[in-house]
C-alpha positions as CSV (number, residue, x, y, z in Angstrom):
1,X,6.3,10.9,14.3
2,X,8.5,8.9,12.2
3,X,11.9,10.6,13.6
4,X,10.4,9.5,17.3
5,X,9.9,6.5,16.0
6,X,13.2,5.9,14.5
7,X,15.0,7.1,17.1
8,X,13.3,5.5,19.7
9,X,13.4,1.6,18.0
10,X,17.0,2.5,16.3
11,X,15.7,1.6,13.3
12,X,16.8,3.5,10.1
13,X,14.4,6.1,8.2
14,X,13.7,6.5,4.5
15,X,12.0,9.4,3.2
16,X,9.3,7.9,0.7
17,X,9.3,10.7,-1.7
18,X,12.5,10.4,-2.2
19,X,13.5,6.9,-1.6
20,X,13.4,3.7,-3.8
21,X,10.6,1.1,-2.5
22,X,13.2,-1.5,-3.2
23,X,15.3,-0.5,-0.2
24,X,12.8,-2.4,2.0
25,X,14.1,-5.6,1.0
26,X,16.7,-6.0,3.5
27,X,14.2,-6.2,6.4
28,X,11.3,-7.9,8.0
29,X,9.8,-5.7,9.4
30,X,8.4,-2.4,7.6
31,X,7.0,0.6,10.0
32,X,5.2,2.8,7.6
33,X,3.2,6.3,8.4
34,X,1.3,9.0,6.6
35,X,-0.2,12.2,7.5
36,X,-4.1,12.3,6.9
37,X,-5.4,13.9,4.1
38,X,-8.8,13.9,3.1
39,X,-9.4,11.1,5.1
40,X,-7.1,8.7,3.8
41,X,-3.2,8.2,3.5
42,X,-1.1,11.1,2.0
43,X,-1.2,10.6,-1.9
44,X,3.1,10.1,-1.6
45,X,2.4,7.0,1.0
46,X,-0.2,5.3,-1.3
47,X,2.0,5.8,-4.8
48,X,5.1,4.3,-2.1
49,X,3.1,1.6,-0.9
50,X,1.7,0.7,-4.9
51,X,5.7,0.5,-5.8
52,X,6.8,-1.7,-3.1
53,X,8.2,-5.3,-4.3
54,X,5.8,-8.3,-3.3
55,X,7.2,-10.4,-0.7
56,X,6.2,-13.0,1.3
57,X,5.9,-13.1,5.5
58,X,7.2,-9.9,6.3
59,X,5.2,-7.8,8.8
60,X,4.2,-4.1,9.2
61,X,3.5,-1.3,11.7
62,X,1.5,1.7,10.5
63,X,1.1,4.7,11.7
64,X,-0.3,8.2,11.0
65,X,-1.1,11.5,12.1
66,X,-4.1,14.0,11.8
67,X,-6.3,17.0,12.9
68,X,-9.8,15.1,13.6
69,X,-10.3,11.5,11.9
70,X,-8.0,8.9,10.1
71,X,-10.6,7.9,8.2
72,X,-10.0,5.3,5.5
73,X,-6.1,5.7,6.3
74,X,-5.6,2.2,7.8
75,X,-8.0,0.5,5.9
76,X,-6.0,1.7,2.8
77,X,-2.8,0.9,4.1
78,X,-3.4,-2.4,5.0
79,X,-5.1,-3.5,1.9
80,X,-2.2,-2.1,-0.1
81,X,0.3,-3.9,2.0
82,X,-1.4,-7.2,2.1
83,X,-1.4,-7.2,-1.4
84,X,2.5,-6.7,-1.8
85,X,2.3,-9.7,0.7
86,X,3.0,-7.9,4.4
87,X,1.0,-8.9,7.7
88,X,0.2,-5.8,9.5
89,X,0.4,-6.5,13.1
90,X,0.2,-3.3,14.9
91,X,-1.9,0.5,13.8
92,X,-1.2,3.5,15.7
93,X,-2.4,6.9,14.9
94,X,-1.7,10.2,16.8
95,X,-4.2,13.2,16.8
96,X,-2.4,16.4,16.2
97,X,-2.8,20.1,17.7
98,X,-1.4,23.1,16.5
99,X,-0.2,24.5,19.7
100,X,0.3,21.6,21.5
101,X,4.1,20.1,21.9
102,X,4.1,16.6,20.1
103,X,3.7,13.6,22.6
104,X,4.4,10.2,20.6
105,X,5.2,8.1,23.9
106,X,1.9,6.1,24.0
107,X,2.4,5.2,20.2
108,X,6.2,4.4,20.8
109,X,5.4,1.9,23.6
110,X,2.8,0.4,21.2
111,X,5.5,-0.1,18.9
112,X,8.1,-1.0,21.2
113,X,5.5,-3.9,22.6
114,X,4.7,-4.9,19.1
115,X,8.5,-5.5,18.3
116,X,9.2,-7.3,21.6
117,X,6.6,-9.9,20.7
């Protein structure tokens, strides 16, 4: 999903497991996503958000993919982003099915509309 969003928005994509969180300092908007693991963001996502530098007046869009439910994923991500100075302007999720091709068009449309505002 991250690659599809990056391609559609022409925004650079970073692997949060190998990128220093300071890489986001030059951007006014952060788009960050995660798979859902145990109804929470993946451990790597939580660790990345905890290491983000504090900021003011920046916005965030969050997304996740899940098999069943997103659970506490968005609440956890919003809380961590807010503590770093980010205002979450959109949350979008996609349920993934094993034998069905991924179609992220609905989430991408939501993100593009949020970017137009």
